[in-house]
C-alpha positions, 0 to 999 in steps of 0.5 A: 479648892477641894478640901483634903480629908484628915487621915486617921492615925489609928491602925483600924482599917477605914470602913467602906462608908468612910472610904466612900465619903472620902472619895466624894469629898476628893471629887468636888470642884473647888468651892462648888457642888460635887460634880461626880456624884453617885456615878463615880462612887459606883465606879469605885464600888465596881472596882473601876481602877483600870481604864474604863468609863468610870475611870475616865469620868473620874480622872478627867475631873481631877486637877492634874489631868485638867492641867495637862489638858489646858496647858496647850490651850493656855500656851496657844492663846498667849502665843496666838495673841502675840503672833496674830491678834496684837496691834502690829499683827492686825495692822492697827499699830500700837501695843494694844491686842485684841483680847477676850473681855473676861481675860481683860477683866481678870487682868483689871482685877489683879491690877486693882491690887497692884499686881500686874504683868503679862500672862497673869490670868493664865499663870493664876489658873495654872497655880490654882490647879496645882494647889488644888492637886496638892491639897487634894493629895492626888498622886502625880500620875499623868495619863496622856490618853485622858486629855485626848478623850477629853478633846473628843468629848468636848467636840461631841458636846459642842454639837448641841450648841450648833443645834440650839443655834439652828433652833433659834434661827427657826424660832426667830425667822428673818433675824440673823442667828447667834452664830452669824452674829458672832461671825459678823461682829467687829472685829472678828469679821476682819481677822485671820483664821489664826486670830479667830482660833486664838480668840476661840480658845481664849473664850473657852478658857477665861469665860469659863474661869469667870462664869463657871469656876469663880461665879458658881463657886462663890455663889455656892459658898454664899448660899450653901456654906454661909446661907445654910441652903440645901446643896441642890437648891443652892447649886441650881440658883448658882447655875441660873445666876451664872447663866444670866451673868454670861448672857449680859456679858455678851452684846445682846443688842443691834443698834441699841435694840435688844435682840431676843434671839441673842438673849435666848441663845446665850442664856440657854448656852450658859445653862448648858455650859454650867451643867457641863461644868458641874457634871463633867468638870472644868476641863471639859467645859473649857474644851466644849466652849472653845470647840463651839467657838472654833467651829463657828468662827473658824471652821465654818467660814473656811469650809464656806470659802473653799466651796465658793 
């Protein structure tokens, strides 16, 4: 979580430099590098107190706005899993639901400490964002237009991944592209579009929580805070390691044979998501990841089916 800066009790007004240092500290992702950088400080100096690009770039990275943006997605995943991805909903019987591996990983982690229960990963995420907001001493002001722009930005940032998929197809001619592999992978191919949408949203939330917020924050703390490495170098190493972990979290083989095109796609997309996380914050990277998955395994099949 972001560290709050101490408040001076002296009556002397803080200097401009001190104000900018305070702003920089308050804009950091918890435990990680400053994702706002000079752009937000420039917006402050330019008087960006009202609606505008600098105003949006800052607010969209604040924990309360991220929470407002993510709450509908967390609810959609939990309700969608119950309605469309449970054992009863898919005709498999039993109490087992199809869920995101990262979600199960978080549940297993909590279970190792004797803490269990439904909806725990989502509740933990909401709690982290609320605590981050409280410790950052941000005002309790909600700007409902900001999540709408975050949604539009997420859709726009999903486009480069579609382009990457096409490039991978061209480089590895004759092999199914990552998007096709994702769509045809069991059990995705047999699920309803509602279940696929549920999984897309869940992947956006919980894979980004594990591979970006948690892993990058932990690595940055180990390398920079404890290892005294320069912040830029530590951030780059953290981004690369998180991308490698993200790559091999996915299935990169077919019939036991490793597929280079899958490794290339997941690694580059992991670097892309990590860069979006550092530059644009947790909310936007979740939206970008969910938007890409939804486009690939929900929208494109529906469009193909309607045109057939």
